[in-house]
Structure formats: C-alpha cells, structure tokens
Backbone and ligand atoms as CSV (ligand in chain L), in Angstrom:
chain,resi,resn,atom,element,x,y,z
A,1,MET,N,N,0.848,-1.210,-0.051
A,1,MET,CA,C,-0.047,-0.111,-0.073
A,1,MET,C,C,0.867,1.193,-0.044
A,2,ALA,N,N,0.287,2.400,-0.374
A,2,ALA,CA,C,1.004,3.558,-0.444
A,2,ALA,C,C,0.002,4.705,-0.165
A,3,ILE,N,N,0.837,5.806,0.173
A,3,ILE,CA,C,0.058,7.071,0.457
A,3,ILE,C,C,-0.143,7.739,-0.949
A,4,ARG,N,N,-1.395,8.180,-1.169
A,4,ARG,CA,C,-1.516,8.794,-2.546
A,4,ARG,C,C,-1.591,10.294,-2.274
A,5,LYS,N,N,-1.185,11.218,-3.295
A,5,LYS,CA,C,-1.299,12.525,-3.061
A,5,LYS,C,C,-2.784,13.081,-3.199
A,6,ILE,N,N,-3.293,13.800,-2.199
A,6,ILE,CA,C,-4.533,14.293,-2.245
A,6,ILE,C,C,-4.632,15.534,-3.052
A,7,ARG,N,N,-5.497,15.451,-3.971
A,7,ARG,CA,C,-5.768,16.785,-4.787
A,7,ARG,C,C,-6.439,17.739,-4.079
A,8,GLU,N,N,-6.052,19.048,-4.347
A,8,GLU,CA,C,-6.723,20.205,-3.522
A,8,GLU,C,C,-7.596,21.195,-4.539
A,9,LEU,N,N,-8.518,21.773,-3.737
A,9,LEU,CA,C,-9.404,22.663,-4.527
A,9,LEU,C,C,-8.808,23.344,-5.509
A,10,GLY,N,N,-9.392,23.421,-6.708
A,10,GLY,CA,C,-8.742,24.135,-8.006
A,10,GLY,C,C,-8.199,23.030,-8.848
A,11,ASP,N,N,-8.008,21.864,-8.455
A,11,ASP,CA,C,-7.639,20.637,-9.381
A,11,ASP,C,C,-8.838,20.296,-10.179
A,12,PRO,N,N,-8.819,20.294,-11.536
A,12,PRO,CA,C,-9.944,19.976,-12.252
A,12,PRO,C,C,-10.439,18.634,-12.004
A,13,VAL,N,N,-9.617,17.685,-11.761
A,13,VAL,CA,C,-10.109,16.346,-11.411
A,13,VAL,C,C,-11.121,16.241,-10.386
A,14,LEU,N,N,-11.312,17.190,-9.436
A,14,LEU,CA,C,-12.237,17.329,-8.417
A,14,LEU,C,C,-13.626,17.710,-8.916
A,15,ASN,N,N,-13.831,18.212,-10.136
A,15,ASN,CA,C,-14.971,18.598,-10.670
A,15,ASN,C,C,-15.484,17.664,-11.730
A,16,LYS,N,N,-15.022,16.479,-11.815
A,16,LYS,CA,C,-15.468,15.594,-12.840
A,16,LYS,C,C,-16.313,14.427,-12.146
A,17,LYS,N,N,-17.156,14.016,-13.104
A,17,LYS,CA,C,-18.111,12.896,-12.599
A,17,LYS,C,C,-17.425,11.590,-12.668
A,18,CYS,N,N,-17.567,10.819,-11.690
A,18,CYS,CA,C,-16.742,9.592,-11.740
A,18,CYS,C,C,-17.469,8.446,-12.446
A,19,LYS,N,N,-16.760,7.347,-12.854
A,19,LYS,CA,C,-17.438,6.185,-13.532
A,19,LYS,C,C,-17.543,5.100,-12.472
A,20,GLU,N,N,-18.435,4.278,-12.938
A,20,GLU,CA,C,-18.791,3.144,-11.998
A,20,GLU,C,C,-17.676,1.909,-12.198
A,21,VAL,N,N,-17.537,1.261,-11.088
A,21,VAL,CA,C,-16.539,0.164,-10.988
A,21,VAL,C,C,-17.266,-1.081,-11.595
A,22,THR,N,N,-16.804,-1.763,-12.639
A,22,THR,CA,C,-17.506,-2.736,-13.308
A,22,THR,C,C,-16.937,-4.150,-12.749
A,23,GLU,N,N,-15.798,-4.147,-12.330
A,23,GLU,CA,C,-15.191,-5.461,-11.767
A,23,GLU,C,C,-14.167,-5.074,-10.828
A,24,MET,N,N,-13.983,-5.944,-9.885
A,24,MET,CA,C,-12.911,-5.919,-8.930
A,24,MET,C,C,-11.583,-6.398,-9.662
A,25,THR,N,N,-10.465,-5.707,-9.582
A,25,THR,CA,C,-9.291,-6.079,-10.306
A,25,THR,C,C,-8.145,-5.806,-9.219
A,26,PRO,N,N,-7.101,-6.450,-9.406
A,26,PRO,CA,C,-5.855,-6.207,-8.451
A,26,PRO,C,C,-5.679,-4.688,-8.419
A,27,ARG,N,N,-5.793,-3.947,-9.477
A,27,ARG,CA,C,-5.515,-2.448,-9.478
A,27,ARG,C,C,-6.496,-1.715,-8.455
A,28,VAL,N,N,-7.831,-2.169,-8.705
A,28,VAL,CA,C,-8.787,-1.498,-7.946
A,28,VAL,C,C,-8.716,-1.898,-6.407
A,29,GLN,N,N,-8.191,-3.082,-6.140
A,29,GLN,CA,C,-7.871,-3.465,-4.682
A,29,GLN,C,C,-6.734,-2.613,-4.145
A,30,GLU,N,N,-5.713,-2.489,-5.065
A,30,GLU,CA,C,-4.556,-1.647,-4.568
A,30,GLU,C,C,-5.051,-0.119,-4.231
A,31,LEU,N,N,-5.905,0.338,-5.107
A,31,LEU,CA,C,-6.407,1.689,-5.009
A,31,LEU,C,C,-7.083,1.729,-3.588
A,32,ILE,N,N,-8.039,0.743,-3.358
A,32,ILE,CA,C,-8.842,0.870,-1.980
A,32,ILE,C,C,-7.824,0.724,-0.790
A,33,GLY,N,N,-6.948,-0.044,-0.886
A,33,GLY,CA,C,-6.005,-0.060,0.198
A,33,GLY,C,C,-5.140,1.227,0.408
A,34,ASP,N,N,-4.894,1.799,-0.714
A,34,ASP,CA,C,-4.040,3.060,-0.701
A,34,ASP,C,C,-5.044,4.259,-0.146
A,35,MET,N,N,-6.346,4.125,-0.579
A,35,MET,CA,C,-7.228,5.218,-0.168
A,35,MET,C,C,-7.256,5.136,1.423
A,36,PHE,N,N,-7.429,3.797,1.978
A,36,PHE,CA,C,-7.623,3.765,3.432
A,36,PHE,C,C,-6.330,4.362,4.184
A,37,GLU,N,N,-5.163,3.923,3.550
A,37,GLU,CA,C,-4.003,4.284,4.070
A,37,GLU,C,C,-3.835,5.843,4.062
A,38,THR,N,N,-4.118,6.456,2.999
A,38,THR,CA,C,-4.128,7.893,2.682
A,38,THR,C,C,-5.088,8.560,3.652
A,39,LEU,N,N,-6.243,7.991,3.831
A,39,LEU,CA,C,-7.309,8.537,4.700
A,39,LEU,C,C,-6.698,8.634,6.223
A,40,TYR,N,N,-6.120,7.539,6.758
A,40,TYR,CA,C,-5.752,7.466,8.039
A,40,TYR,C,C,-4.451,8.455,8.300
A,41,GLU,N,N,-3.638,8.452,7.297
A,41,GLU,CA,C,-2.583,9.216,7.512
A,41,GLU,C,C,-2.738,10.789,7.497
A,42,ALA,N,N,-3.952,11.059,6.843
A,42,ALA,CA,C,-4.338,12.405,6.791
A,42,ALA,C,C,-5.297,12.877,7.912
A,43,GLU,N,N,-5.585,11.767,8.845
A,43,GLU,CA,C,-6.530,11.843,9.904
A,43,GLU,C,C,-7.959,12.367,9.467
A,44,GLY,N,N,-8.325,11.953,8.382
A,44,GLY,CA,C,-9.739,12.376,7.785
A,44,GLY,C,C,-10.742,11.380,8.230
A,45,VAL,N,N,-12.067,11.831,7.787
A,45,VAL,CA,C,-13.213,11.018,8.063
A,45,VAL,C,C,-13.793,10.165,6.820
A,46,GLY,N,N,-13.300,10.902,5.747
A,46,GLY,CA,C,-13.629,10.169,4.327
A,46,GLY,C,C,-12.884,10.583,3.275
A,47,LEU,N,N,-12.822,9.827,2.187
A,47,LEU,CA,C,-11.924,10.111,1.156
A,47,LEU,C,C,-12.603,9.415,-0.094
A,48,ALA,N,N,-12.767,10.179,-1.139
A,48,ALA,CA,C,-13.293,9.662,-2.329
A,48,ALA,C,C,-12.238,9.560,-3.481
A,49,ALA,N,N,-12.353,8.601,-4.446
A,49,ALA,CA,C,-11.379,8.370,-5.292
A,49,ALA,C,C,-10.781,9.581,-6.164
A,50,PRO,N,N,-11.760,10.440,-6.553
A,50,PRO,CA,C,-11.417,11.668,-7.372
A,50,PRO,C,C,-10.375,12.330,-6.414
A,51,GLN,N,N,-10.408,12.363,-5.203
A,51,GLN,CA,C,-9.473,13.222,-4.410
A,51,GLN,C,C,-8.018,12.599,-4.379
A,52,VAL,N,N,-7.930,11.460,-4.930
A,52,VAL,CA,C,-6.333,10.881,-5.254
A,52,VAL,C,C,-6.220,10.800,-6.828
A,53,GLY,N,N,-7.125,11.520,-7.541
A,53,GLY,CA,C,-6.973,11.616,-8.981
A,53,GLY,C,C,-7.634,10.474,-9.784
A,54,ILE,N,N,-8.353,9.623,-9.157
A,54,ILE,CA,C,-8.901,8.513,-9.858
A,54,ILE,C,C,-10.429,8.694,-10.088
A,55,LEU,N,N,-11.067,8.646,-11.260
A,55,LEU,CA,C,-12.340,8.921,-11.578
A,55,LEU,C,C,-13.173,7.743,-11.452
A,56,LYS,N,N,-13.221,7.056,-10.337
A,56,LYS,CA,C,-14.011,5.826,-10.025
A,56,LYS,C,C,-14.908,6.145,-8.911
A,57,ARG,N,N,-16.044,5.531,-8.969
A,57,ARG,CA,C,-17.031,5.634,-7.886
A,57,ARG,C,C,-16.745,4.674,-6.657
A,58,ILE,N,N,-15.692,5.222,-5.877
A,58,ILE,CA,C,-15.242,4.405,-4.634
A,58,ILE,C,C,-15.026,5.559,-3.615
A,59,VAL,N,N,-15.640,5.120,-2.444
A,59,VAL,CA,C,-15.415,6.074,-1.244
A,59,VAL,C,C,-15.050,5.270,-0.127
A,60,VAL,N,N,-14.159,5.755,0.742
A,60,VAL,CA,C,-13.859,5.190,1.930
A,60,VAL,C,C,-14.193,6.094,3.201
A,61,ILE,N,N,-14.728,5.628,4.254
A,61,ILE,CA,C,-15.313,6.506,5.422
A,61,ILE,C,C,-14.802,5.826,6.600
A,62,ASP,N,N,-14.271,6.628,7.608
A,62,ASP,CA,C,-14.166,6.019,8.973
A,62,ASP,C,C,-14.440,7.170,9.937
A,63,THR,N,N,-15.608,7.110,10.618
A,63,THR,CA,C,-15.920,8.235,11.384
A,63,THR,C,C,-15.213,8.110,12.924
A,64,THR,N,N,-14.754,7.036,13.162
A,64,THR,CA,C,-14.264,6.736,14.618
A,64,THR,C,C,-12.684,6.318,14.547
A,65,GLY,N,N,-12.109,6.037,13.444
A,65,GLY,CA,C,-10.797,5.464,13.275
A,65,GLY,C,C,-10.692,3.998,13.559
A,66,GLU,N,N,-11.972,3.423,13.894
A,66,GLU,CA,C,-12.055,1.971,13.949
A,66,GLU,C,C,-13.106,1.242,13.234
A,67,ASP,N,N,-13.790,2.069,12.385
A,67,ASP,CA,C,-14.762,1.537,11.638
A,67,ASP,C,C,-14.714,1.698,10.142
A,68,PRO,N,N,-13.801,1.002,9.406
A,68,PRO,CA,C,-13.626,1.343,8.132
A,68,PRO,C,C,-14.807,0.882,7.239
A,69,ILE,N,N,-15.279,1.625,6.477
A,69,ILE,CA,C,-16.412,1.506,5.494
A,69,ILE,C,C,-16.035,1.750,3.926
A,70,LEU,N,N,-16.178,0.796,3.231
A,70,LEU,CA,C,-15.917,1.000,1.821
A,70,LEU,C,C,-17.195,0.897,0.961
A,71,LEU,N,N,-17.330,1.936,0.227
A,71,LEU,CA,C,-18.518,1.969,-0.589
A,71,LEU,C,C,-18.228,2.013,-2.162
A,72,ILE,N,N,-18.568,1.063,-2.810
A,72,ILE,CA,C,-18.178,1.038,-4.413
A,72,ILE,C,C,-19.542,1.287,-4.997
A,73,ASN,N,N,-19.673,2.151,-6.012
A,73,ASN,CA,C,-20.748,2.441,-6.846
A,73,ASN,C,C,-21.981,2.884,-5.954
A,74,PRO,N,N,-21.780,3.706,-4.827
A,74,PRO,CA,C,-22.830,4.000,-3.890
A,74,PRO,C,C,-24.011,4.745,-4.463
A,75,LYS,N,N,-25.130,4.260,-4.052
A,75,LYS,CA,C,-26.367,5.212,-4.511
A,75,LYS,C,C,-27.162,5.516,-3.283
A,76,LEU,N,N,-27.604,6.803,-3.147
A,76,LEU,CA,C,-28.450,7.201,-2.057
A,76,LEU,C,C,-29.851,6.631,-2.184
A,77,LEU,N,N,-30.300,5.864,-1.349
A,77,LEU,CA,C,-31.721,5.382,-1.218
A,77,LEU,C,C,-32.734,6.102,-0.555
A,78,GLU,N,N,-32.115,6.911,0.530
A,78,GLU,CA,C,-33.188,7.682,1.345
A,78,GLU,C,C,-32.339,8.692,2.345
A,79,THR,N,N,-32.958,9.807,2.429
A,79,THR,CA,C,-32.388,10.810,3.412
A,79,THR,C,C,-33.697,11.292,4.275
A,80,SER,N,N,-33.347,11.826,5.488
A,80,SER,CA,C,-34.346,12.455,6.020
A,80,SER,C,C,-33.645,13.408,7.295
A,81,GLY,N,N,-34.481,14.298,7.713
A,81,GLY,CA,C,-34.038,15.067,8.861
A,81,GLY,C,C,-32.952,16.062,8.230
A,82,GLU,N,N,-32.386,16.892,9.136
A,82,GLU,CA,C,-31.549,17.915,8.865
A,82,GLU,C,C,-30.562,18.070,9.928
A,83,GLN,N,N,-29.290,18.476,9.569
A,83,GLN,CA,C,-28.239,18.907,10.560
A,83,GLN,C,C,-27.405,19.999,9.923
A,84,ASN,N,N,-27.102,20.891,10.776
A,84,ASN,CA,C,-26.355,21.959,10.359
A,84,ASN,C,C,-25.071,22.060,11.192
A,85,GLY,N,N,-23.804,22.025,10.543
A,85,GLY,CA,C,-22.731,22.050,11.302
A,85,GLY,C,C,-21.395,22.186,10.484
A,86,TYR,N,N,-20.322,22.377,11.148
A,86,TYR,CA,C,-19.154,22.680,10.341
A,86,TYR,C,C,-18.716,21.526,9.714
A,87,GLU,N,N,-18.019,21.535,8.474
A,87,GLU,CA,C,-17.659,20.408,7.780
A,87,GLU,C,C,-16.366,20.810,7.186
A,88,GLY,N,N,-15.408,19.781,6.964
A,88,GLY,CA,C,-14.232,20.059,6.311
A,88,GLY,C,C,-13.985,18.893,5.177
A,89,CYS,N,N,-12.860,19.138,4.516
A,89,CYS,CA,C,-12.532,18.258,3.358
A,89,CYS,C,C,-10.954,18.162,3.305
A,90,LEU,N,N,-10.391,17.023,2.967
A,90,LEU,CA,C,-9.078,16.829,2.951
A,90,LEU,C,C,-8.477,17.610,1.662
A,91,SER,N,N,-9.401,18.099,0.627
A,91,SER,CA,C,-9.077,18.660,-0.386
A,91,SER,C,C,-9.022,20.147,-0.138
A,92,VAL,N,N,-9.503,20.576,0.870
A,92,VAL,CA,C,-9.569,21.942,1.215
A,92,VAL,C,C,-8.935,22.184,2.753
A,93,PRO,N,N,-7.638,21.863,2.715
A,93,PRO,CA,C,-6.857,21.641,3.964
A,93,PRO,C,C,-6.973,22.912,4.934
A,94,GLY,N,N,-7.139,22.486,6.137
A,94,GLY,CA,C,-7.167,23.681,7.053
A,94,GLY,C,C,-8.423,24.529,7.256
A,95,LYS,N,N,-9.393,24.292,6.413
A,95,LYS,CA,C,-10.537,25.122,6.371
A,95,LYS,C,C,-11.899,24.364,6.769
A,96,SER,N,N,-12.930,25.075,7.134
A,96,SER,CA,C,-14.149,24.563,7.571
A,96,SER,C,C,-15.183,25.520,7.310
A,97,GLY,N,N,-16.402,24.939,6.988
A,97,GLY,CA,C,-17.521,25.657,6.755
A,97,GLY,C,C,-18.854,24.979,7.082
A,98,LYS,N,N,-19.937,26.022,7.305
A,98,LYS,CA,C,-21.098,25.411,7.825
A,98,LYS,C,C,-21.949,24.919,6.581
A,99,VAL,N,N,-22.365,23.659,6.816
A,99,VAL,CA,C,-23.169,23.007,5.559
A,99,VAL,C,C,-24.447,22.232,6.350
A,100,THR,N,N,-25.568,22.472,5.648
A,100,THR,CA,C,-26.700,21.607,6.115
A,100,THR,C,C,-26.760,20.427,5.337
A,101,ARG,N,N,-26.963,19.257,6.089
A,101,ARG,CA,C,-27.120,17.924,5.411
A,101,ARG,C,C,-28.230,17.209,6.166
A,102,PRO,N,N,-28.605,16.132,5.407
A,102,PRO,CA,C,-29.671,15.208,5.987
A,102,PRO,C,C,-29.031,14.616,7.420
A,103,ASN,N,N,-29.931,14.543,8.285
A,103,ASN,CA,C,-29.317,13.796,9.552
A,103,ASN,C,C,-29.486,12.319,9.549
A,104,TYR,N,N,-30.098,11.790,8.283
A,104,TYR,CA,C,-29.975,10.234,8.124
A,104,TYR,C,C,-29.880,10.060,6.634
A,105,ALA,N,N,-29.055,9.051,6.339
A,105,ALA,CA,C,-28.874,8.656,5.040
A,105,ALA,C,C,-28.750,7.156,4.788
A,106,LYS,N,N,-29.348,6.606,3.893
A,106,LYS,CA,C,-29.358,5.182,3.691
A,106,LYS,C,C,-28.757,5.046,2.181
A,107,VAL,N,N,-27.745,4.152,1.973
A,107,VAL,CA,C,-27.195,3.929,0.674
A,107,VAL,C,C,-27.183,2.351,0.341
A,108,ILE,N,N,-27.137,2.107,-0.909
A,108,ILE,CA,C,-26.835,0.857,-1.295
A,108,ILE,C,C,-25.531,0.920,-2.097
A,109,ALA,N,N,-24.723,0.002,-1.903
A,109,ALA,CA,C,-23.276,0.017,-2.488
A,109,ALA,C,C,-22.773,-1.413,-2.584
A,110,TYR,N,N,-21.500,-1.541,-3.287
A,110,TYR,CA,C,-20.953,-2.796,-3.383
A,110,TYR,C,C,-19.606,-2.932,-2.387
A,111,ASN,N,N,-19.482,-4.134,-1.854
A,111,ASN,CA,C,-18.210,-4.127,-1.117
A,111,ASN,C,C,-17.107,-4.561,-1.896
A,112,GLU,N,N,-15.908,-5.013,-1.260
A,112,GLU,CA,C,-14.702,-5.419,-2.012
A,112,GLU,C,C,-14.901,-6.721,-2.891
A,113,ASN,N,N,-15.869,-7.482,-2.451
A,113,ASN,CA,C,-16.209,-8.676,-3.347
A,113,ASN,C,C,-17.387,-8.399,-4.417
A,114,MET,N,N,-17.766,-7.074,-4.525
A,114,MET,CA,C,-18.724,-6.674,-5.482
A,114,MET,C,C,-20.049,-7.320,-5.065
A,115,GLU,N,N,-20.335,-7.395,-3.803
A,115,GLU,CA,C,-21.629,-7.858,-3.261
A,115,GLU,C,C,-22.318,-6.691,-2.835
A,116,ALA,N,N,-23.635,-6.338,-3.158
A,116,ALA,CA,C,-24.418,-5.433,-2.800
A,116,ALA,C,C,-24.759,-5.342,-1.166
A,117,PHE,N,N,-24.742,-4.311,-0.584
A,117,PHE,CA,C,-25.149,-4.166,0.758
A,117,PHE,C,C,-25.777,-2.797,1.041
A,118,GLU,N,N,-26.505,-2.690,2.117
A,118,GLU,CA,C,-27.045,-1.371,2.372
A,118,GLU,C,C,-26.427,-0.932,3.649
A,119,LEU,N,N,-26.274,0.421,3.859
A,119,LEU,CA,C,-25.731,1.009,4.958
A,119,LEU,C,C,-26.617,2.176,5.322
A,120,GLU,N,N,-26.785,2.306,6.600
A,120,GLU,CA,C,-27.696,3.441,7.201
A,120,GLU,C,C,-26.790,4.194,8.028
A,121,GLY,N,N,-26.828,5.541,8.106
A,121,GLY,CA,C,-26.029,6.361,9.031
A,121,GLY,C,C,-26.715,7.614,9.418
A,122,THR,N,N,-26.487,8.033,10.800
A,122,THR,CA,C,-27.029,9.350,11.299
A,122,THR,C,C,-25.918,10.160,11.500
A,123,GLU,N,N,-26.266,11.395,11.872
A,123,GLU,CA,C,-25.313,12.435,12.228
A,123,GLU,C,C,-24.023,12.446,11.576
A,124,LEU,N,N,-22.856,12.250,12.191
A,124,LEU,CA,C,-21.531,12.374,11.392
A,124,LEU,C,C,-21.481,11.409,10.215
A,125,LEU,N,N,-21.974,10.198,10.389
A,125,LEU,CA,C,-21.818,9.244,9.316
A,125,LEU,C,C,-22.726,9.654,8.073
A,126,ALA,N,N,-23.942,10.183,8.405
A,126,ALA,CA,C,-24.804,10.629,7.386
A,126,ALA,C,C,-24.227,11.807,6.606
A,127,ARG,N,N,-23.607,12.738,7.263
A,127,ARG,CA,C,-22.780,13.844,6.676
A,127,ARG,C,C,-21.750,13.242,5.876
A,128,ALA,N,N,-20.871,12.380,6.438
A,128,ALA,CA,C,-19.858,11.856,5.675
A,128,ALA,C,C,-20.274,11.212,4.372
A,129,ILE,N,N,-21.356,10.458,4.421
A,129,ILE,CA,C,-21.872,9.804,3.290
A,129,ILE,C,C,-22.164,10.743,2.297
A,130,CYS,N,N,-23.081,11.777,2.531
A,130,CYS,CA,C,-23.532,12.783,1.695
A,130,CYS,C,C,-22.227,13.579,1.108
A,131,HIS,N,N,-21.342,13.885,1.774
A,131,HIS,CA,C,-20.206,14.602,1.423
A,131,HIS,C,C,-19.288,13.902,0.468
A,132,GLU,N,N,-19.057,12.541,0.677
A,132,GLU,CA,C,-18.334,11.756,-0.123
A,132,GLU,C,C,-19.074,11.450,-1.455
A,133,LEU,N,N,-20.293,11.216,-1.368
A,133,LEU,CA,C,-21.017,11.008,-2.614
A,133,LEU,C,C,-21.091,12.160,-3.455
A,134,ASP,N,N,-20.956,13.335,-2.987
A,134,ASP,CA,C,-21.006,14.666,-3.833
A,134,ASP,C,C,-19.674,14.604,-4.662
A,135,HIS,N,N,-18.653,14.139,-3.899
A,135,HIS,CA,C,-17.264,14.093,-4.630
A,135,HIS,C,C,-17.403,13.281,-5.996
A,136,LEU,N,N,-18.255,12.223,-5.785
A,136,LEU,CA,C,-18.230,11.381,-7.093
A,136,LEU,C,C,-18.942,11.989,-8.249
A,137,GLU,N,N,-19.758,13.111,-7.830
A,137,GLU,CA,C,-20.439,13.948,-8.953
A,137,GLU,C,C,-19.710,15.026,-9.321
A,138,GLY,N,N,-18.498,15.280,-8.717
A,138,GLY,CA,C,-17.723,16.413,-8.992
A,138,GLY,C,C,-17.837,17.565,-8.244
A,139,HIS,N,N,-18.608,17.591,-7.031
A,139,HIS,CA,C,-18.945,18.642,-6.240
A,139,HIS,C,C,-18.209,18.548,-4.830
A,140,LEU,N,N,-17.930,19.751,-4.472
A,140,LEU,CA,C,-17.258,19.961,-3.178
A,140,LEU,C,C,-18.199,20.721,-2.295
A,141,TYR,N,N,-17.892,20.518,-1.044
A,141,TYR,CA,C,-18.783,21.083,0.072
A,141,TYR,C,C,-18.750,22.631,-0.017
A,142,VAL,N,N,-17.570,23.180,-0.512
A,142,VAL,CA,C,-17.594,24.670,-0.581
A,142,VAL,C,C,-18.604,25.322,-1.334
A,143,GLU,N,N,-19.146,24.423,-2.272
A,143,GLU,CA,C,-20.345,24.966,-3.075
A,143,GLU,C,C,-21.594,25.152,-2.268
A,144,LYS,N,N,-21.587,24.459,-1.100
A,144,LYS,CA,C,-22.982,24.568,-0.384
A,144,LYS,C,C,-22.649,25.388,1.018
A,145,VAL,N,N,-21.578,25.775,1.234
A,145,VAL,CA,C,-21.256,26.534,2.519
A,145,VAL,C,C,-22.022,27.680,2.724
A,146,GLU,N,N,-22.636,27.742,4.022
A,146,GLU,CA,C,-23.465,28.874,4.387
A,146,GLU,C,C,-22.504,29.749,5.167
A,147,GLY,N,N,-22.274,31.079,4.661
A,147,GLY,CA,C,-21.247,31.942,5.457
A,147,GLY,C,C,-19.954,31.561,4.878
A,148,PRO,N,N,-18.965,32.193,5.681
A,148,PRO,CA,C,-17.435,32.260,5.172
A,148,PRO,C,C,-16.847,30.844,5.435
A,149,LEU,N,N,-15.746,30.460,4.802
A,149,LEU,CA,C,-14.996,29.412,5.235
A,149,LEU,C,C,-14.073,30.034,6.397
A,150,VAL,N,N,-13.813,29.055,7.274
A,150,VAL,CA,C,-13.050,29.560,8.561
A,150,VAL,C,C,-11.770,28.699,8.673
A,151,ASP,N,N,-10.708,29.129,9.485
A,151,ASP,CA,C,-9.682,28.246,9.805
A,151,ASP,C,C,-10.236,27.017,10.641
A,152,ALA,N,N,-9.954,25.892,10.341
A,152,ALA,CA,C,-10.467,24.807,11.216
A,152,ALA,C,C,-9.749,24.966,12.562
A,153,ALA,N,N,-8.564,25.412,12.659
A,153,ALA,CA,C,-7.744,25.513,13.953
A,153,ALA,C,C,-8.512,26.412,14.785
A,154,ASP,N,N,-9.121,27.456,14.296
A,154,ASP,CA,C,-9.884,28.514,15.170
A,154,ASP,C,C,-11.060,27.779,15.825
A,155,LEU,N,N,-11.830,26.868,14.975
A,155,LEU,CA,C,-12.962,26.195,15.482
A,155,LEU,C,C,-12.540,25.338,16.671
A,156,VAL,N,N,-11.438,24.689,16.618
A,156,VAL,CA,C,-11.157,23.594,17.725
A,156,VAL,C,C,-10.767,24.605,19.071
A,157,GLU,N,N,-10.241,25.728,18.789
A,157,GLU,CA,C,-9.923,26.532,19.912
A,157,GLU,C,C,-11.358,27.032,20.609
A,158,ASP,N,N,-12.362,27.350,19.776
A,158,ASP,CA,C,-13.638,27.791,20.236
A,158,ASP,C,C,-14.393,26.740,21.160
A,159,GLU,N,N,-13.940,25.587,20.732
A,159,GLU,CA,C,-14.659,24.494,21.436
A,159,GLU,C,C,-14.042,24.035,22.715
A,160,ASP,N,N,-12.863,24.686,23.078
A,160,ASP,CA,C,-12.162,24.207,24.359
A,160,ASP,C,C,-12.924,25.054,25.526
L,1,ZN,ZN,ZN,-14.229,16.067,0.864
C-alpha cells in the first residue's frame, strides 16, 4: 500500500463525474488499500477516489478511526431530517464551513467482493456519506457552505 497525493481545491479532477466500477481487479484492490492508508495518514473521516486523482465511484469512510467503510458505486436510497454544522474536506486543507445535510442517509453500495449491501447512518456518518457521494459527482462542500470558510484550527479553539 502507499499514501497517495490528495488533490486540492482548484484541481480540475475534483469537478469531474466518476465512472462506475464494473469489476474488482488487483488495481482496484490496490487503490482501495491506498485510499484507506491515505485517509488514516491524513486523519480524515472520508476520502473519495477523485481526491487521489482517480475518477472511479469508490469512497472510504471511517468516522471513529475503528470502523472502516468501503462504498463502491454507492447510491443514495433515502435521506431524512436535517443537521447544520461545520464540515471540512481533505481537499480543502485547514478550512471548515457550515453546511446543512440530512441527519439520516441510507445507501446501497458494493463491497470489495462486489456484493451489494445497504448502509444506514445518522449524524456524522450521514454527513460523511453525503459529502463523499457529492465528490463522485464532481461537487465539493464549498459550493454548499453557508457563510464564510473559517480556519479549522480556530474552531477547535472555540470548542475548548
Ligand atoms: Zn471532501
């Protein structure tokens, strides 16, 4: 496995729509391993393949550091409720902005064996699912921010 370079805001690859994964191959397996390694190294909550320059519909999420979730070709089945809070993105380093998201999200996706499964999430997981699925359509959270982007470091200080 290897750490991949995370593409940042302004890189055109982040604004492109991703293609479905049609079969599991050694290359795709390697990409998934690298995405998890890159996510953990960057201490992020989620990472989508376009963030490492690959236009495939693959997302990795881990909201606790102990619950790795892989979503291949994810499709949103259902959302409900609303949450409003600060959100960040590994492609917009050091920044944070307020975004309204559903408080519940349910997706269907494929696992590493290309078997379909459903995943439900609330709160942070629902936020992460919606944020990462947006990446697969070429959208970043900064398009949805209410108010200014702030320095993430300032937010942490505010919470102390
Ligand atoms: Zn992001």
